VEXNU-952176 format. One record per atom (N, C-alpha, C): residue number from 0; residue in three letters; atom name; x negated, y, z negated. Coordinates in Angstrom, 3 decimals, padded with zeros to 6 digits. Each point is the difference from the previous one (the first is absolute). Example, Ala and Ser with C-alpha at 12.3 -4.5 7.8 and 13.67 -1.06 7.14 Angstrom:
+-----+------+------+----------+----------+----------+
|  nr | rest | atom |        x |        y |        z |
+-----+------+------+----------+----------+----------+
|   0 |  ALA |    N | -013.190 | -005.690 | -007.800 |
|   0 |  ALA |   CA |  000.890 |  001.190 |  000.000 |
|   0 |  ALA |    C | -000.900 |  001.200 |  000.000 |
|   1 |  SER |    N |  000.350 |  001.050 |  000.720 |
|   1 |  SER |   CA | -000.820 |  001.190 | -000.060 |
|   1 |  SER |    C |  000.770 |  001.090 | -000.730 |
+-----+------+------+----------+----------+----------+
# end
This chain:
+-----+------+------+----------+----------+----------+
|  nr | rest | atom |        x |        y |        z |
+-----+------+------+----------+----------+----------+
|   0 |  UNK |    N | -052.436 |  026.718 | -012.338 |
|   0 |  UNK |   CA |  001.070 |  000.158 | -000.975 |
|   0 |  UNK |    C | -000.285 | -000.801 | -001.269 |
|   1 |  UNK |    N | -000.536 | -001.215 |  000.154 |
|   1 |  UNK |   CA | -000.297 | -000.812 | -001.179 |
|   1 |  UNK |    C | -001.008 |  000.689 | -000.904 |
|   2 |  UNK |    N | -001.030 |  000.590 |  000.595 |
|   2 |  UNK |   CA | -001.011 |  000.697 | -000.789 |
|   2 |  UNK |    C |  000.619 |  001.170 | -000.762 |
|   3 |  UNK |    N |  000.825 |  000.797 |  000.692 |
|   3 |  UNK |   CA |  000.650 |  001.151 | -000.639 |
|   3 |  UNK |    C |  000.902 | -000.457 | -001.147 |
|   4 |  UNK |    N |  000.732 | -001.108 |  000.212 |
|   4 |  UNK |   CA |  000.884 | -000.489 | -001.043 |
|   4 |  UNK |    C | -000.808 | -000.437 | -001.221 |
|   5 |  UNK |    N | -001.088 | -000.715 |  000.214 |
|   5 |  UNK |   CA | -000.815 | -000.440 | -001.124 |
|   5 |  UNK |    C | -000.618 |  001.189 | -000.733 |
|   6 |  UNK |    N | -000.431 |  001.005 |  000.732 |
|   6 |  UNK |   CA | -000.523 |  001.210 | -000.639 |
|   6 |  UNK |    C |  001.070 |  000.635 | -000.884 |
|   7 |  UNK |    N |  001.210 |  000.059 |  000.511 |
|   7 |  UNK |   CA |  001.110 |  000.574 | -000.759 |
|   7 |  UNK |    C |  000.249 | -000.818 | -001.269 |
|   8 |  UNK |    N |  000.053 | -001.296 |  000.128 |
|   8 |  UNK |   CA |  000.276 | -000.882 | -001.142 |
|   8 |  UNK |    C | -001.080 |  000.139 | -001.056 |
|   9 |  UNK |    N | -001.253 | -000.060 |  000.400 |
|   9 |  UNK |   CA | -001.092 |  000.045 | -000.977 |
|   9 |  UNK |    C | -000.215 |  001.385 | -000.584 |
|  10 |  UNK |    N |  000.574 |  001.037 |  000.618 |
|  10 |  UNK |   CA | -000.193 |  001.361 | -000.512 |
|  10 |  UNK |    C |  000.662 |  000.216 | -001.351 |
|  11 |  UNK |    N |  001.009 | -000.818 | -000.342 |
|  11 |  UNK |   CA |  000.726 |  000.222 | -001.257 |
|  11 |  UNK |    C |  000.281 | -001.295 | -000.760 |
|  12 |  UNK |    N | -000.600 | -001.093 |  000.425 |
|  12 |  UNK |   CA |  000.238 | -001.284 | -000.646 |
|  12 |  UNK |    C | -000.598 |  000.012 | -001.403 |
|  13 |  UNK |    N |  000.813 | -000.363 | -000.987 |
|  13 |  UNK |   CA | -000.450 | -000.035 | -001.393 |
|  13 |  UNK |    C |  000.199 | -001.411 | -000.534 |
|  14 |  UNK |    N | -001.114 | -000.686 | -000.257 |
|  14 |  UNK |   CA |  000.092 | -001.378 | -000.481 |
|  14 |  UNK |    C |  000.675 |  000.011 | -001.367 |
|  15 |  UNK |    N |  001.052 | -000.782 | -000.178 |
|  15 |  UNK |   CA |  000.736 |  000.011 | -001.264 |
|  15 |  UNK |    C | -000.858 | -000.457 | -001.191 |
|  16 |  UNK |    N |  000.127 |  000.691 | -001.105 |
|  16 |  UNK |   CA | -000.763 | -000.314 | -001.209 |
|  16 |  UNK |    C |  000.275 | -001.431 | -000.456 |
|  17 |  UNK |    N |  001.263 | -000.408 |  000.034 |
|  17 |  UNK |   CA |  000.361 | -001.348 | -000.431 |
|  17 |  UNK |    C | -000.706 | -001.061 |  000.846 |
|  18 |  UNK |    N | -000.101 |  000.230 |  001.291 |
|  18 |  UNK |   CA | -000.683 | -000.944 |  000.883 |
|  18 |  UNK |    C | -001.500 | -000.026 | -000.301 |
|  19 |  UNK |    N | -000.587 |  001.156 | -000.234 |
|  19 |  UNK |   CA | -001.429 |  000.063 | -000.325 |
|  19 |  UNK |    C | -000.292 | -000.702 | -001.317 |
|  20 |  UNK |    N |  000.827 |  000.244 | -001.018 |
|  20 |  UNK |   CA | -000.191 | -000.659 | -001.307 |
|  20 |  UNK |    C |  000.045 | -001.520 |  000.107 |
|  21 |  UNK |    N |  000.883 | -000.484 |  000.864 |
|  21 |  UNK |   CA |  000.174 | -001.444 |  000.160 |
|  21 |  UNK |    C | -000.855 | -000.573 |  001.131 |
|  22 |  UNK |    N | -000.887 |  000.845 |  000.552 |
|  22 |  UNK |   CA | -000.915 | -000.411 |  001.070 |
|  22 |  UNK |    C |  000.733 | -000.660 |  001.167 |
|  23 |  UNK |    N |  001.126 |  000.610 |  000.373 |
|  23 |  UNK |   CA |  000.809 | -000.505 |  001.099 |
|  23 |  UNK |    C | -000.548 |  000.546 |  001.312 |
|  24 |  UNK |    N | -000.291 | -000.890 |  000.907 |
|  24 |  UNK |   CA | -000.431 |  000.362 |  001.345 |
|  24 |  UNK |    C |  000.743 | -000.884 |  000.985 |
|  25 |  UNK |    N |  000.124 |  000.453 |  001.209 |
|  25 |  UNK |   CA |  000.668 | -000.791 |  001.012 |
|  25 |  UNK |    C |  000.629 |  000.904 |  001.038 |
|  26 |  UNK |    N |  000.908 | -000.565 |  000.747 |
|  26 |  UNK |   CA |  000.630 |  000.727 |  001.089 |
|  26 |  UNK |    C |  001.503 |  000.096 | -000.224 |
|  27 |  UNK |    N |  000.468 |  001.215 | -000.063 |
|  27 |  UNK |   CA |  001.436 |  000.288 | -000.050 |
|  27 |  UNK |    C |  000.390 |  000.387 |  001.422 |
|  28 |  UNK |    N |  001.034 | -000.603 |  000.521 |
|  28 |  UNK |   CA |  000.424 |  000.321 |  001.358 |
|  28 |  UNK |    C |  001.328 |  000.747 | -000.037 |
|  29 |  UNK |    N |  000.011 |  001.132 |  000.694 |
|  29 |  UNK |   CA |  001.181 |  000.842 |  000.123 |
|  29 |  UNK |    C |  000.425 | -000.023 |  001.462 |
|  30 |  UNK |    N |  001.283 | -000.093 |  000.239 |
|  30 |  UNK |   CA |  000.517 |  000.122 |  001.357 |
|  30 |  UNK |    C |  000.878 |  001.240 |  000.064 |
|  31 |  UNK |    N | -000.033 |  000.672 |  001.133 |
|  31 |  UNK |   CA |  000.864 |  001.150 |  000.211 |
|  31 |  UNK |    C |  000.242 |  000.143 |  001.493 |
|  32 |  UNK |    N |  000.925 |  000.849 |  000.359 |
|  32 |  UNK |   CA |  000.382 |  000.186 |  001.397 |
|  32 |  UNK |    C | -000.373 |  001.412 |  000.436 |
|  33 |  UNK |    N | -000.609 |  000.084 |  001.180 |
|  33 |  UNK |   CA | -000.189 |  001.296 |  000.656 |
|  33 |  UNK |    C |  001.135 |  000.099 |  001.015 |
|  34 |  UNK |    N |  000.897 |  000.950 | -000.218 |
|  34 |  UNK |   CA |  001.170 |  000.142 |  000.868 |
|  34 |  UNK |    C | -000.338 |  000.721 |  001.308 |
|  35 |  UNK |    N |  000.957 |  000.010 |  000.897 |
|  35 |  UNK |   CA | -000.196 |  000.588 |  001.325 |
|  35 |  UNK |    C | -000.458 |  001.453 | -000.054 |
|  36 |  UNK |    N |  000.383 |  000.705 | -001.053 |
|  36 |  UNK |   CA | -000.408 |  001.398 | -000.138 |
|  36 |  UNK |    C | -001.338 |  000.152 | -000.723 |
|  37 |  UNK |    N | -000.660 | -001.137 | -000.338 |
|  37 |  UNK |   CA | -001.291 |  000.031 | -000.668 |
|  37 |  UNK |    C |  000.082 |  000.031 | -001.513 |
|  38 |  UNK |    N |  001.211 | -000.003 | -000.535 |
|  38 |  UNK |   CA |  000.202 |  000.087 | -001.448 |
|  38 |  UNK |    C | -000.189 | -001.376 | -000.655 |
|  39 |  UNK |    N | -000.842 | -000.097 | -001.050 |
|  39 |  UNK |   CA | -000.162 | -001.264 | -000.718 |
|  39 |  UNK |    C |  001.078 | -000.152 | -001.071 |
|  40 |  UNK |    N |  000.563 | -001.194 | -000.128 |
|  40 |  UNK |   CA |  001.052 | -000.224 | -000.993 |
|  40 |  UNK |    C |  000.126 | -001.494 | -000.290 |
|  41 |  UNK |    N |  000.866 | -000.332 | -000.931 |
|  41 |  UNK |   CA |  000.331 | -001.382 | -000.360 |
|  41 |  UNK |    C | -001.190 | -000.779 | -000.539 |
|  42 |  UNK |    N | -000.836 |  000.633 | -000.806 |
|  42 |  UNK |   CA | -001.161 | -000.676 | -000.573 |
|  42 |  UNK |    C |  000.439 | -000.982 | -001.085 |
|  43 |  UNK |    N | -000.647 | -001.175 |  000.020 |
|  43 |  UNK |   CA |  000.242 | -001.004 | -001.044 |
|  43 |  UNK |    C | -001.214 | -000.900 | -000.135 |
|  44 |  UNK |    N | -000.119 | -000.602 | -001.152 |
|  44 |  UNK |   CA | -001.109 | -000.906 | -000.297 |
|  44 |  UNK |    C |  000.330 | -001.379 |  000.559 |
|  45 |  UNK |    N | -000.942 | -000.588 |  000.734 |
|  45 |  UNK |   CA |  000.197 | -001.367 |  000.480 |
|  45 |  UNK |    C | -000.969 | -000.977 | -000.652 |
|  46 |  UNK |    N | -001.106 |  000.502 | -000.563 |
|  46 |  UNK |   CA | -000.880 | -000.821 | -000.826 |
|  46 |  UNK |    C | -000.369 |  000.811 | -001.234 |
|  47 |  UNK |    N |  000.452 | -000.469 | -001.130 |
|  47 |  UNK |   CA | -000.125 |  000.738 | -001.248 |
|  47 |  UNK |    C | -001.228 | -000.427 | -000.790 |
|  48 |  UNK |    N | -000.602 |  000.960 | -000.709 |
|  48 |  UNK |   CA | -001.065 | -000.289 | -000.956 |
|  48 |  UNK |    C |  000.417 |  000.361 | -001.424 |
|  49 |  UNK |    N |  001.020 |  000.841 | -000.120 |
|  49 |  UNK |   CA |  000.434 |  000.423 | -001.325 |
|  49 |  UNK |    C | -000.983 |  000.972 | -000.632 |
|  50 |  UNK |    N |  000.115 |  000.194 | -001.299 |
|  50 |  UNK |   CA | -000.888 |  000.857 | -000.793 |
|  50 |  UNK |    C | -000.063 |  001.440 |  000.508 |
|  51 |  UNK |    N |  001.058 |  000.461 |  000.650 |
|  51 |  UNK |   CA |  000.063 |  001.372 |  000.487 |
|  51 |  UNK |    C | -000.552 |  000.191 |  001.407 |
|  52 |  UNK |    N | -000.608 | -001.039 |  000.561 |
|  52 |  UNK |   CA | -000.598 |  000.122 |  001.329 |
|  52 |  UNK |    C |  001.078 |  000.178 |  001.066 |
|  53 |  UNK |    N |  001.069 | -000.775 | -000.091 |
|  53 |  UNK |   CA |  001.086 |  000.097 |  000.985 |
|  53 |  UNK |    C |  000.603 |  001.398 |  000.007 |
|  54 |  UNK |    N |  000.252 |  000.522 | -001.186 |
|  54 |  UNK |   CA |  000.606 |  001.330 | -000.119 |
|  54 |  UNK |    C | -000.913 |  001.083 |  000.579 |
|  55 |  UNK |    N | -001.306 | -000.137 | -000.226 |
|  55 |  UNK |   CA | -000.947 |  000.982 |  000.529 |
|  55 |  UNK |    C | -000.046 | -000.071 |  001.528 |
|  56 |  UNK |    N |  000.020 | -001.192 |  000.541 |
|  56 |  UNK |   CA | -000.002 | -000.151 |  001.458 |
|  56 |  UNK |    C |  001.267 |  000.619 |  000.601 |
|  57 |  UNK |    N |  001.141 | -000.262 | -000.617 |
|  57 |  UNK |   CA |  001.255 |  000.588 |  000.486 |
|  57 |  UNK |    C | -000.007 |  001.519 | -000.142 |
|  58 |  UNK |    N | -000.602 |  000.510 | -001.060 |
|  58 |  UNK |   CA | -000.071 |  001.446 | -000.211 |
|  58 |  UNK |    C | -000.745 |  000.673 |  001.156 |
|  59 |  UNK |    N | -001.086 | -000.604 |  000.425 |
|  59 |  UNK |   CA | -000.787 |  000.581 |  001.085 |
|  59 |  UNK |    C |  000.800 |  000.008 |  001.303 |
|  60 |  UNK |    N |  000.660 | -001.100 |  000.303 |
|  60 |  UNK |   CA |  000.783 | -000.072 |  001.234 |
|  60 |  UNK |    C |  001.172 |  000.986 | -000.062 |
|  61 |  UNK |    N |  000.667 |  000.076 | -001.147 |
|  61 |  UNK |   CA |  001.114 |  000.938 | -000.172 |
|  61 |  UNK |    C | -000.485 |  001.438 |  000.117 |
|  62 |  UNK |    N | -001.226 |  000.249 | -000.428 |
|  62 |  UNK |   CA | -000.552 |  001.350 |  000.103 |
|  62 |  UNK |    C | -000.097 |  000.447 |  001.457 |
|  63 |  UNK |    N | -000.224 | -000.949 |  000.911 |
|  63 |  UNK |   CA | -000.009 |  000.363 |  001.425 |
|  63 |  UNK |    C |  001.332 |  000.630 |  000.381 |
|  64 |  UNK |    N |  001.090 | -000.563 | -000.524 |
|  64 |  UNK |   CA |  001.332 |  000.542 |  000.279 |
|  64 |  UNK |    C |  000.130 |  001.393 | -000.606 |
|  65 |  UNK |    N | -000.407 |  000.124 | -001.254 |
|  65 |  UNK |   CA |  000.125 |  001.272 | -000.703 |
|  65 |  UNK |    C | -000.832 |  001.105 |  000.660 |
|  66 |  UNK |    N | -001.159 | -000.379 |  000.572 |
|  66 |  UNK |   CA | -000.878 |  000.971 |  000.651 |
|  66 |  UNK |    C |  000.384 |  000.239 |  001.466 |
|  67 |  UNK |    N |  001.108 | -000.634 |  000.435 |
|  67 |  UNK |   CA |  000.472 |  000.123 |  001.382 |
|  67 |  UNK |    C | -001.071 | -000.360 |  001.027 |
|  68 |  UNK |    N | -000.758 | -001.053 | -000.314 |
|  68 |  UNK |   CA | -001.000 | -000.486 |  000.944 |
|  68 |  UNK |    C |  000.700 | -000.879 |  001.023 |
|  69 |  UNK |    N | -000.153 |  000.368 |  001.249 |
|  69 |  UNK |   CA |  000.606 | -000.767 |  001.083 |
|  69 |  UNK |    C | -001.092 | -000.747 |  000.745 |
|  70 |  UNK |    N |  000.325 | -001.191 |  000.452 |
|  70 |  UNK |   CA | -000.927 | -000.831 |  000.750 |
|  70 |  UNK |    C |  000.461 | -000.081 |  001.444 |
|  71 |  UNK |    N | -000.894 | -000.345 |  000.880 |
|  71 |  UNK |   CA |  000.375 | -000.217 |  001.392 |
|  71 |  UNK |    C |  000.738 | -001.329 |  000.051 |
|  72 |  UNK |    N |  001.253 |  000.007 |  000.423 |
|  72 |  UNK |   CA |  000.773 | -001.241 | -000.011 |
|  72 |  UNK |    C | -000.492 | -000.988 |  001.052 |
|  73 |  UNK |    N |  000.354 | -001.269 | -000.202 |
|  73 |  UNK |   CA | -000.291 | -001.005 |  001.008 |
|  73 |  UNK |    C |  000.808 |  000.287 |  001.255 |
|  74 |  UNK |    N | -000.431 | -000.568 |  001.105 |
|  74 |  UNK |   CA |  000.739 |  000.200 |  001.251 |
|  74 |  UNK |    C |  000.224 | -001.343 |  000.673 |
|  75 |  UNK |    N |  001.156 | -000.086 |  000.608 |
|  75 |  UNK |   CA |  000.350 | -001.166 |  000.789 |
|  75 |  UNK |    C |  000.641 |  000.511 |  001.285 |
|  76 |  UNK |    N | -000.555 | -000.386 |  001.126 |
|  76 |  UNK |   CA |  000.466 |  000.499 |  001.302 |
|  76 |  UNK |    C |  000.012 |  001.523 |  000.052 |
|  77 |  UNK |    N | -000.992 |  000.609 | -000.682 |
|  77 |  UNK |   CA | -000.122 |  001.451 |  000.011 |
|  77 |  UNK |    C |  000.916 |  000.740 | -000.961 |
|  78 |  UNK |    N |  000.840 | -000.736 | -000.740 |
|  78 |  UNK |   CA |  000.925 |  000.627 | -000.945 |
|  78 |  UNK |    C | -000.448 | -000.253 | -001.433 |
|  79 |  UNK |    N |  000.150 |  001.003 | -000.870 |
|  79 |  UNK |   CA | -000.368 | -000.217 | -001.399 |
|  79 |  UNK |    C |  000.895 | -001.043 | -000.656 |
|  80 |  UNK |    N | -000.613 | -000.864 | -000.814 |
|  80 |  UNK |   CA |  000.737 | -001.034 | -000.731 |
|  80 |  UNK |    C | -000.523 | -000.052 | -001.430 |
|  81 |  UNK |    N |  000.829 | -000.494 | -000.897 |
|  81 |  UNK |   CA | -000.473 | -000.139 | -001.367 |
|  81 |  UNK |    C | -000.910 | -001.229 | -000.085 |
|  82 |  UNK |    N | -000.980 |  000.104 | -000.900 |
|  82 |  UNK |   CA | -000.986 | -001.058 | -000.152 |
|  82 |  UNK |    C | -000.206 | -000.261 | -001.492 |
|  83 |  UNK |    N |  000.010 | -001.268 | -000.363 |
|  83 |  UNK |   CA | -000.300 | -000.381 | -001.377 |
|  83 |  UNK |    C | -001.517 | -000.027 | -000.147 |
|  84 |  UNK |    N | -000.476 |  000.551 | -001.094 |
|  84 |  UNK |   CA | -001.428 |  000.111 | -000.255 |
|  84 |  UNK |    C | -000.296 | -000.637 | -001.346 |
|  85 |  UNK |    N | -001.044 | -000.788 | -000.071 |
|  85 |  UNK |   CA | -000.424 | -000.610 | -001.258 |
|  85 |  UNK |    C | -001.389 |  000.492 | -000.353 |
|  86 |  UNK |    N | -000.183 |  000.315 | -001.266 |
|  86 |  UNK |   CA | -001.311 |  000.447 | -000.460 |
|  86 |  UNK |    C | -000.291 | -000.598 | -001.353 |
+-----+------+------+----------+----------+----------+
# end
């Protein structure tokens, strides 16, 4: 699943012009929840870089919702549960 998610993210990731002009590099961390039905939601930035990078990261995660991409939910005692995911 991690490999598929990274493939999805990198398939449309567009490095922001403002970040490139200012030679900004680093790690932006986004957290979101995979719900019991496999639906990703509640994305937010937990480590910001600014310069348009945060917005681009959120755009990609939100696109998963728009494309109706469902993930296999976490399980506890054999039952699906929501899981917080950080990337």
